[in-house]
N, C-alpha and C positions, 0 to 999 in steps of 0.2 A: 506492500499500499504504501503509494508516495500520497504527498503534499500535509502530513501528517505530521509537522514539523514539529510540536509539543508532545507528540505523545501523550496528542487528549482523547485516542480511539486506541481500541485494538480489533482484531477480525480472530474469531472463530474459526474451528475445521468446516465449520457446515456452511461459511462466507456469513454471519451477520458482524455486520459491525456496531459497538458497543461502544459507550464515554467510558473513560480508563478513570475519568477524573470529572470534579462538579465545571462546567465550563462557564466562562464571565465572561457575558454579552460587554462588557466594558475591554476588558482586553482582544477576544477575537470575535466579534458579529456573528460573521462566517468562513466557513470552511470550506473546499474544494479540496476532495480528496478522488485519486484513480487507486482503484483496485484492481489487479492482473488476478483471473482465475486462467487455471489449465491443466487439461487432464493431465492426467499420467501414465499416458502412451508409454513404452520404452523401444528402442531408444530414446530417450534426449530430446534429438532431434524431430522424434515426428511428431509431437507434444504438438497441441496447436493452443492457442492462448484467446483470449477477449482480454479487452483493457473496457473500466466501467466507471465514468465518470461520475461524483455523489455532489449535489451539492447541501452544504446544509445550513441555512440559516439558525441563529440561536439569538431566542429569544428575550426581551430585555425585562428583569422582574424587578420590581419594587422592593430592592436591598436594605435601603438607605433613607431613614428619616428626614425630613430637614432637622437644621440646627441654627440656632439663632448664634450671632456672635455676638454677645451679651445677655444675661440668663433674665436683667432690665434691665431697663430705660428710663430716665427722669431728664422731664425739663421743665423749664419754668417759665410764667408765661404770664405778660399784662393784662388785666381784665378785659379794657376798653380795645383787645388786637382785634384787627380787621374781618369777619369770617373769610372763608377760605384759605386765610393764611397758611404755610408749611411749618410745621411746629418740630417734629424729629421723623429720623426718616430708621426703622428697623427694616434690620438685614438676617434674612436666616440663605440658607445653601444646603443642599444634599449633593452626594454625589454618587445620585446617579445620572445614565445618559433619557436622554428620550426625553417623554413626559414625565414621566417617573425624575427628572429633575430639574425639570421646572417651578418655582415654588410660586404660589400665590399665597396676596396676606388676606383675611376678614379683624372687621371689629362689632362689639355690637358697642353703638354709644350715638343717645342722641344728643351730644354736644360735638363727636368729636367724626370724622373718618377717615379712611383709607384707602389709599390707591393700593387696587388690588397686587398690578403689579411690581410698581416698584417701592412701597411700602412707605411711603411718604402718607405721616399722619397731621390731618388738618382742622381747622377751626369751623364746627359745620352751624354752631351757634353762636349767641354772645354770652358770654361770663358774664357772673356776678360773686364777685370774693366773697361778700356777706352771707351768702346764699350758701354757696359750697367752696372751702379754699384750697380743695385738693380732690384730684381724679383720678381712680386707677384703673385703667383702662385691660383689658385682657386680649393680647393682639395672637389671633393665630396664620400658622404659618403651613401650610399642605401644599403637597404635593401632586401633578396633574396625572399621579397612574389614573388611567377609565376603568379599571377593578378592585382597589385596595387600597387610594389614598391615607398616606401618613399624615400626623398632625403633631406638632407642637407648639405649646403655649409661651409666649413673654408676660411679667408683668409691663408696663409703660405709668408710670407716675406722673401727671400734666400737673 
């Protein structure tokens, strides 16, 4: 068998190609193997053979959850800050490739909103320090795996 440079596959005596170890999409997303089959005629110069090319596409799985670059974020804001003002940016990364590694953000608040793509938190409503002097927001980062999305949260104090 050729094309098996990392010895990720073996072939048994029946010609079945078997994985020799766990495959990793991030390392090798596809393989092209060439398997040579020959009969057992004797003498060997009379043996016939055929080559078969096998293409294997490795399917990515959601191996890694998003990870925030900080476990908590703090930002001071004046009560007369203009609605729509950018306050702070939270950042999370995900070591997966493809949709499983794309991070989106969300938060639930009547006074703040977050850009789902870049993690920037903005003011959504006027603030009144006399009624509320501090806000604790729970921001969630989730990857975009279509089957099993991983989620992680971070605390943001404003």
